[in-house]
VONUZA-661934 format. One record per residue: residue number from 1; residue in one letter; x negated, y, z negated of N, C-alpha, C in turn. Coordinates in steps of 0.02 Angstrom, whole numbers. Example, Ala and Ser with C-alpha at 12.3 -4.5 7.8 and 13.67 -1.06 7.14 Angstrom:
 pos code    npx    npy    npz   capx   capy   capz    cpx    cpy    cpz
   1    A   -660   -284   -390   -615   -225   -390   -660   -165   -390
   2    S   -642   -112   -354   -684    -53   -357   -645      2   -394
END
This chain:
 pos code    npx    npy    npz   capx   capy   capz    cpx    cpy    cpz
   1    M  -6627   4974  -4924  -6540   4999  -4963  -6515   5003  -4896
   2    G  -6464   4968  -4893  -6391   4970  -4852  -6348   5007  -4848
   3    L  -6311   4993  -4786  -6270   5061  -4779  -6207   5063  -4839
   4    T  -6184   4986  -4849  -6145   4981  -4921  -6170   5034  -4974
   5    A  -6226   5023  -4996  -6257   5028  -5064  -6269   5115  -5052
   6    I  -6278   5131  -5000  -6299   5208  -4996  -6219   5244  -5012
   7    A  -6168   5200  -4983  -6091   5238  -4965  -6080   5242  -5045
   8    F  -6092   5175  -5078  -6077   5171  -5164  -6106   5214  -5192
   9    Y  -6167   5245  -5189  -6194   5277  -5239  -6152   5359  -5214
  10    A  -6174   5372  -5144  -6137   5435  -5135  -6059   5449  -5150
  11    L  -6007   5393  -5145  -5949   5408  -5169  -5952   5415  -5257
  12    A  -6000   5379  -5280  -6018   5354  -5366  -6018   5435  -5391
  13    A  -6074   5444  -5340  -6094   5524  -5370  -6045   5565  -5377
  14    V  -6020   5582  -5316  -5965   5633  -5307  -5907   5605  -5350
  15    A  -5883   5557  -5360  -5820   5554  -5426  -5855   5567  -5494
  16    V  -5911   5548  -5503  -5930   5570  -5569  -5936   5645  -5571
  17    G  -5966   5670  -5533  -5974   5754  -5519  -5932   5779  -5523
  18    A  -5854   5768  -5481  -5800   5792  -5468  -5751   5793  -5548
  19    A  -5771   5732  -5583  -5734   5712  -5654  -5780   5772  -5704
  20    L  -5823   5771  -5699  -5869   5815  -5739  -5832   5879  -5706
  21    A  -5808   5914  -5666  -5788   5961  -5642  -5718   5992  -5660
  22    V  -5672   5919  -5675  -5614   5902  -5692  -5606   5956  -5777
  23    I  -5651   5956  -5822  -5659   5957  -5889  -5684   6034  -5905
  24    S  -5730   6040  -5859  -5774   6077  -5870  -5743   6170  -5831
  25    A  -5692   6142  -5768  -5671   6212  -5738  -5651   6256  -5787
  26    R  -5655   6299  -5772  -5598   6360  -5811  -5529   6392  -5775
  27    N  -5509   6369  -5731  -5455   6381  -5691  -5419   6323  -5681
  28    P  -5356   6291  -5706  -5331   6225  -5724  -5297   6210  -5664
  29    V  -5311   6265  -5600  -5275   6239  -5515  -5342   6205  -5480
  30    H  -5407   6224  -5513  -5465   6189  -5484  -5464   6131  -5536
  31    S  -5454   6137  -5596  -5466   6046  -5621  -5425   5999  -5610
  32    V  -5354   6025  -5547  -5309   5994  -5543  -5354   5951  -5469
  33    L  -5386   6003  -5406  -5398   5984  -5372  -5471   5943  -5368
  34    F  -5500   5971  -5432  -5573   5913  -5419  -5552   5847  -5451
  35    L  -5471   5855  -5485  -5452   5758  -5504  -5424   5731  -5458
  36    I  -5402   5767  -5395  -5406   5747  -5330  -5416   5724  -5303
  37    L  -5516   5758  -5285  -5567   5737  -5259  -5599   5663  -5292
  38    T  -5583   5669  -5349  -5591   5618  -5404  -5564   5536  -5393
  39    F  -5487   5540  -5376  -5451   5503  -5351  -5479   5472  -5276
  40    F  -5501   5513  -5218  -5496   5492  -5174  -5560   5455  -5183
  41    S  -5654   5463  -5216  -5687   5456  -5207  -5676   5392  -5244
  42    T  -5633   5393  -5302  -5642   5310  -5325  -5582   5275  -5252
  43    A  -5548   5283  -5241  -5505   5249  -5201  -5576   5248  -5134
  44    G  -5614   5276  -5108  -5663   5249  -5071  -5709   5202  -5110
  45    L  -5732   5185  -5171  -5772   5130  -5218  -5712   5084  -5196
  46    F  -5644   5073  -5217  -5626   5038  -5213  -5637   5003  -5151
  47    V  -5615   5034  -5094  -5625   5000  -5020  -5685   4976  -5014
  48    L  -5747   4974  -5047  -5813   4975  -5035  -5829   4882  -5087
  49    L  -5774   4882  -5129  -5749   4842  -5169  -5720   4773  -5128
  50    G  -5688   4805  -5080  -5626   4730  -5056  -5553   4744  -5075
  51    A  -5560   4801  -5105  -5491   4812  -5141  -5460   4849  -5132
  52    E  -5425   4844  -5041  -5409   4909  -5015  -5308   4921  -5031
  53    F  -5296   4866  -5054  -5229   4887  -5094  -5233   4943  -5162
  54    L  -5271   4929  -5206  -5274   4983  -5230  -5297   5034  -5220
  55    A  -5351   5028  -5180  -5363   5108  -5133  -5301   5145  -5125
  56    M  -5268   5104  -5086  -5199   5119  -5066  -5137   5145  -5103
  57    L  -5139   5105  -5159  -5110   5138  -5206  -5113   5194  -5250
  58    L  -5190   5218  -5271  -5222   5253  -5288  -5213   5312  -5258
  59    V  -5228   5317  -5191  -5199   5365  -5164  -5121   5391  -5159
  60    V  -5087   5353  -5139  -5007   5362  -5125  -4967   5384  -5199
  61    V  -5015   5332  -5251  -4962   5347  -5312  -4986   5421  -5353
  62    Y  -5080   5401  -5340  -5087   5470  -5403  -5119   5535  -5358
  63    V  -5142   5526  -5296  -5145   5588  -5276  -5073   5605  -5244
  64    G  -5052   5546  -5227  -4988   5588  -5189  -4893   5622  -5233
  65    A  -4931   5587  -5288  -4874   5607  -5347  -4884   5633  -5397
  66    V  -4935   5586  -5435  -4953   5615  -5509  -5006   5686  -5490
  67    A  -5042   5668  -5452  -5106   5756  -5461  -5060   5803  -5427
  68    V  -5003   5801  -5380  -4962   5854  -5346  -4914   5887  -5403
  69    L  -4883   5824  -5433  -4833   5844  -5493  -4892   5880  -5548
  70    F  -4959   5875  -5576  -4991   5918  -5594  -4990   5986  -5583
  71    L  -5008   5987  -5519  -5033   6062  -5481  -4978   6089  -5473
  72    F  -4911   6066  -5463  -4873   6076  -5462  -4837   6104  -5538
  73    V  -4832   6104  -5601  -4815   6075  -5657  -4869   6189  -5675
  74    V  -4918   6149  -5659  -4982   6203  -5670  -4993   6283  -5647
  75    M  -4953   6266  -5577  -4937   6330  -5539  -4876   6352  -5559
  76    M  -4840   6333  -5582  -4773   6341  -5582  -4753   6401  -5648
  77    L  -4802   6337  -5695  -4763   6375  -5775  -4822   6431  -5788
  78    D  -4795   6490  -5826  -4842   6523  -5839  -4885   6509  -5915
  79    V  -4926   6463  -5905  -4940   6424  -6000  -5002   6478  -5993
  80    N  -5012   6507  -6051  -5081   6535  -6073  -5141   6475  -6093
  81    F  -5180   6486  -6050  -5236   6414  -6059  -5289   6465  -6110
  82    A  -5305   6509  -6109  -5342   6549  -6146  -5306   6524  -6226
  83    E  -5259   6532  -6236  -5217   6535  -6287  -5232   6447  -6300
  84    L  -5239   6413  -6279  -5237   6345  -6265  -5297   6315  -6290
  85    K  -5364   6362  -6255  -5423   6322  -6258  -5458   6360  -6324
  86    Q  -5435   6433  -6370  -5465   6436  -6428  -5485   6379  -6475
  87    G  -5449   6345  -6486  -5440   6279  -6558  -5492   6230  -6521
  88    F  -5530   6241  -6459  -5567   6189  -6433  -5625   6163  -6492
  89    L  -5641   6200  -6508  -5714   6167  -6548  -5689   6145  -6621
  90    S  -5635   6152  -6635  -5579   6131  -6698  -5586   6062  -6702
  91    Y  -5563   6026  -6620  -5535   5986  -6583  -5615   5935  -6589
  92    M  -5658   5968  -6564  -5742   5924  -6556  -5763   5882  -6579
  93    P  -5746   5871  -6626  -5769   5810  -6676  -5727   5734  -6653
  94    L  -5678   5765  -6671  -5616   5697  -6651  -5620   5675  -6564
  95    G  -5653   5735  -6538  -5647   5704  -6465  -5688   5678  -6443
  96    A  -5759   5685  -6483  -5837   5640  -6477  -5802   5575  -6509
  97    L  -5784   5588  -6568  -5768   5485  -6595  -5739   5482  -6534
  98    I  -5665   5495  -6503  -5628   5456  -6453  -5676   5415  -6399
  99    G  -5718   5466  -6381  -5757   5449  -6322  -5836   5414  -6342
 100    L  -5839   5415  -6391  -5896   5371  -6404  -5865   5294  -6410
 101    A  -5799   5301  -6451  -5747   5242  -6459  -5732   5223  -6381
 102    L  -5718   5271  -6307  -5711   5241  -6257  -5765   5204  -6215
 103    L  -5839   5230  -6239  -5897   5211  -6215  -5901   5152  -6222
 104    A  -5895   5129  -6291  -5904   5061  -6312  -5878   5016  -6292
 105    E  -5813   5026  -6281  -5771   4980  -6248  -5797   4979  -6165
 106    L  -5818   5003  -6120  -5841   5006  -6078  -5904   4972  -6070
 107    V  -5957   4981  -6122  -6015   4942  -6128  -5990   4856  -6153
 108    L  -5946   4856  -6187  -5915   4777  -6207  -5897   4744  -6160
 109    V  -5844   4784  -6091  -5791   4753  -6040  -5846   4727  -5988
 110    T  -5929   4774  -5994  -5981   4770  -5909  -5997   4712  -5953
 111    S  -6042   4707  -6019  -6078   4666  -6071  -6070   4597  -6036
 112    A  -5981   4598  -6042  -5927   4535  -6036  -5920   4502  -5963
 113    T  -5912   4542  -5927  -5920   4524  -5844  -5992   4522  -5822
 114    H  -6054   4549  -5858  -6113   4558  -5831  -6132   4486  -5797
 115    G  -6154   4481  -5707  -6171   4439  -5697  -6135   4378  -5672
 116    Q  -6053   4399  -5681  -5990   4371  -5644  -5978   4379  -5570
 117    G  -5924   4328  -5548  -5907   4379  -5481  -5835   4389  -5494
 118    H  -5817   4378  -5559  -5729   4390  -5574  -5728   4392  -5641
 119    S  -5680   4450  -5657  -5683   4474  -5738  -5674   4397  -5783
 120    A  -5710   4396  -5838  -5698   4333  -5890  -5646   4351  -5951
 121    L  -5588   4412  -5933  -5549   4398  -5957  -5479   4362  -5938
 122    A  -5482   4370  -5869  -5432   4320  -5803  -5450   4271  -5757
 123    P  -5446   4226  -5757  -5490   4172  -5687  -5441   4208  -5655
 124    P  -5498   4166  -5600  -5488   4191  -5519  -5422   4192  -5492
 125    V  -5389   4220  -5449  -5324   4196  -5420  -5367   4187  -5336
 126    E  -5295   4128  -5308  -5326   4095  -5260  -5280   4165  -5194
 127    G  -5314   4183  -5135  -5272   4228  -5115  -5323   4305  -5098
 128    T  -5289   4346  -5067  -5291   4404  -5046  -5280   4449  -5098
 129    N  -5339   4498  -5119  -5307   4529  -5178  -5258   4558  -5182
 130    A  -5213   4576  -5120  -5151   4599  -5119  -5111   4554  -5135
 131    L  -5112   4509  -5120  -5066   4440  -5156  -5052   4449  -5221
 132    A  -5132   4436  -5253  -5131   4436  -5328  -5095   4480  -5352
 133    I  -5130   4548  -5336  -5072   4604  -5366  -5000   4608  -5366
 134    G  -4982   4579  -5317  -4916   4571  -5302  -4877   4523  -5336
 135    R  -4924   4474  -5347  -4901   4415  -5382  -4901   4411  -5473
 136    V  -4924   4448  -5472  -4935   4467  -5538  -4880   4556  -5570
 137    L  -4880   4595  -5514  -4838   4645  -5530  -4757   4637  -5534
 138    Y  -4747   4572  -5475  -4675   4584  -5462  -4651   4529  -5465
 139    T  -4677   4474  -5536  -4679   4406  -5557  -4657   4392  -5631
 140    D  -4739   4427  -5669  -4761   4436  -5730  -4738   4501  -5750
 141    Y  -4748   4568  -5736  -4739   4621  -5762  -4678   4634  -5723
 142    L  -4642   4647  -5681  -4589   4658  -5636  -4545   4737  -5687
 143    V  -4512   4705  -5743  -4507   4767  -5788  -4545   4794  -5796
 144    L  -4594   4806  -5847  -4641   4870  -5837  -4660   4884  -5751
 145    F  -4647   4861  -5740  -4667   4917  -5673  -4645   4939  -5663
 146    Q  -4557   4928  -5665  -4506   4975  -5657  -4490   5040  -5706
 147    L  -4525   5006  -5756  -4500   5076  -5817  -4566   5107  -5793
 148    S  -4618   5097  -5776  -4662   5151  -5765  -4657   5205  -5706
 149    G  -4609   5156  -5659  -4567   5209  -5601  -4532   5269  -5628
 150    L  -4509   5232  -5669  -4435   5271  -5700  -4465   5324  -5760
 151    V  -4519   5330  -5782  -4579   5348  -5798  -4580   5435  -5773
 152    L  -4610   5393  -5710  -4652   5461  -5680  -4570   5503  -5636
 153    F  -4516   5458  -5628  -4464   5496  -5584  -4456   5551  -5655
 154    V  -4460   5531  -5712  -4413   5567  -5770  -4463   5620  -5779
 155    A  -4531   5633  -5776  -4569   5660  -5769  -4557   5719  -5731
 156    M  -4553   5709  -5648  -4536   5739  -5589  -4475   5791  -5597
 157    I  -4424   5757  -5629  -4354   5800  -5672  -4370   5847  -5700
 158    G  -4420   5817  -5769  -4435   5888  -5796  -4480   5927  -5784
 159    A  -4516   5912  -5740  -4553   5977  -5690  -4530   6028  -5664
 160    V  -4449   5998  -5632  -4409   6049  -5604  -4376   6088  -5640
 161    V  -4369   6042  -5708  -4323   6074  -5753  -4346   6127  -5776
 162    L  -4410   6119  -5788  -4473   6169  -5830  -4468   6236  -5811
 163    T  -4465   6239  -5712  -4491   6269  -5686  -4402   6311  -5661
 164    L  -4363   6303  -5663  -4301   6313  -5638  -4262   6367  -5711
 165    R  -4281   6436  -5698  -4283   6494  -5731  -4210   6542  -5712
 166    K  -4186   6563  -5757  -4134   6623  -5733  -4178   6677  -5735
 167    R  -4180   6702  -5686  -4213   6762  -5701  -4144   6813  -5650
 168    T  -4155   6884  -5672  -4099   6949  -5667  -4136   6972  -5598
 169    G  -4102   6977  -5562  -4102   7030  -5517  -4141   6972  -5446
 170    V  -4112   6917  -5455  -4126   6864  -5416  -4081   6824  -5381
 171    K  -4079   6841  -5305  -4006   6815  -5273  -4024   6720  -5275
 172    R  -3957   6694  -5316  -3952   6623  -5320  -3895   6566  -5267
 173    Q  -3888   6537  -5224  -3854   6495  -5208  -3799   6468  -5275
 174    S  -3734   6485  -5259  -3675   6453  -5314  -3648   6420  -5255
 175    V  -3645   6335  -5241  -3624   6305  -5221  -3526   6335  -5218
 176    S  -3519   6297  -5296  -3418   6317  -5324  -3425   6372  -5273
 177    R  -3432   6451  -5303  -3397   6497  -5290  -3422   6485  -5190
 178    Q  -3462   6473  -5141  -3463   6464  -5088  -3385   6410  -5052
 179    V  -3391   6352  -5109  -3329   6284  -5059  -3282   6306  -5089
 180    G  -3275   6362  -5152  -3194   6382  -5158  -3186   6462  -5138
 181    R  -3208   6478  -5085  -3182   6540  -5052  -3119   6538  -5020
 182    T  -3073   6592  -5005  -3012   6591  -4989  -3057   6615  -4920
 183    R  -2997   6595  -4852  -3000   6639  -4820  -2994   6723  -4809
 184    K  -2956   6743  -4873  -2952   6797  -4892  -3022   6852  -4911
 185    Q  -3058   6785  -4931  -3115   6823  -4971  -3160   6840  -4926
 186    A  -3159   6805  -4882  -3233   6773  -4832  -3206   6825  -4761
 187    V  -3153   6819  -4740  -3140   6857  -4685  -3086   6918  -4704
 188    E  -3126   6981  -4670  -3081   7056  -4661  -3091   7075  -4593
 189    L  -3015   7079  -4569  -2994   7098  -4506  -3002   7177  -4487
 190    K  -3034   7218  -4438  -3025   7296  -4435  -2997   7307  -4380
 191    D  -2942   7366  -4402  -2919   7381  -4342  -2965   7422  -4313
 192    V  -2978   7417  -4266  -3030   7481  -4224  -2989   7499  -4156
 193    K  -2990   7588  -4163  -2937   7605  -4100  -2991   7603  -4056
 194    S  -2965   7604  -3993  -3023   7634  -3920  -3068   7685  -3915
 195    G  -3128   7686  -3929  -3163   7737  -3909  -3196   7775  -3969
 196    Q  -3162   7728  -4052  -3171   7754  -4120  -3223   7698  -4149
 197    G  -3261   7717  -4200  -3311   7670  -4221  -3292   7651  -4276
 198    L  -3316   7605  -4338  -3312   7603  -4377  -3319   7664  -4447
 199    S  -3292   7676  -4477  -3306   7742  -4507  -3346   7696  -4586
END
């Protein structure tokens, strides 16, 4: 067994274990941290496959933006997760059915591409994989790529709006009041006599 195979099995085991920990962890913050570990392990698998651009994209976009956004929302919102998990058993049959459908699709795709150097659904593209991805993203699917970026941007704004709350007793900055202050409101002159302090 070569070094590449050992690295593949190690990264795959970590990715599968972390993915199982995502759905089994009781604390949602721990779930997001395990999700980040899953993304990193998958990025390592992409590097082993020679898809360095996809690995970098996975780390920058998913770990650097999406997972941190999830962590931000989970930590800042006071969501009662015990109440959300109460109806877990009632949705178990539907979840199992969807999981079986996804498993069947994975088996179908794996059997279709087994023994071939490239996907049976698309012809191989000449050049490096970064060139092929760039050609597809920035020519064929440019509008969809930009719309996905817009969706992420709206999600980030939504997370900020959800966590912005009006609380009593908390000092907040009011830019309009600061800019609109006059000299009389900001400065007060005291005439202090020699040898005396302020009363």
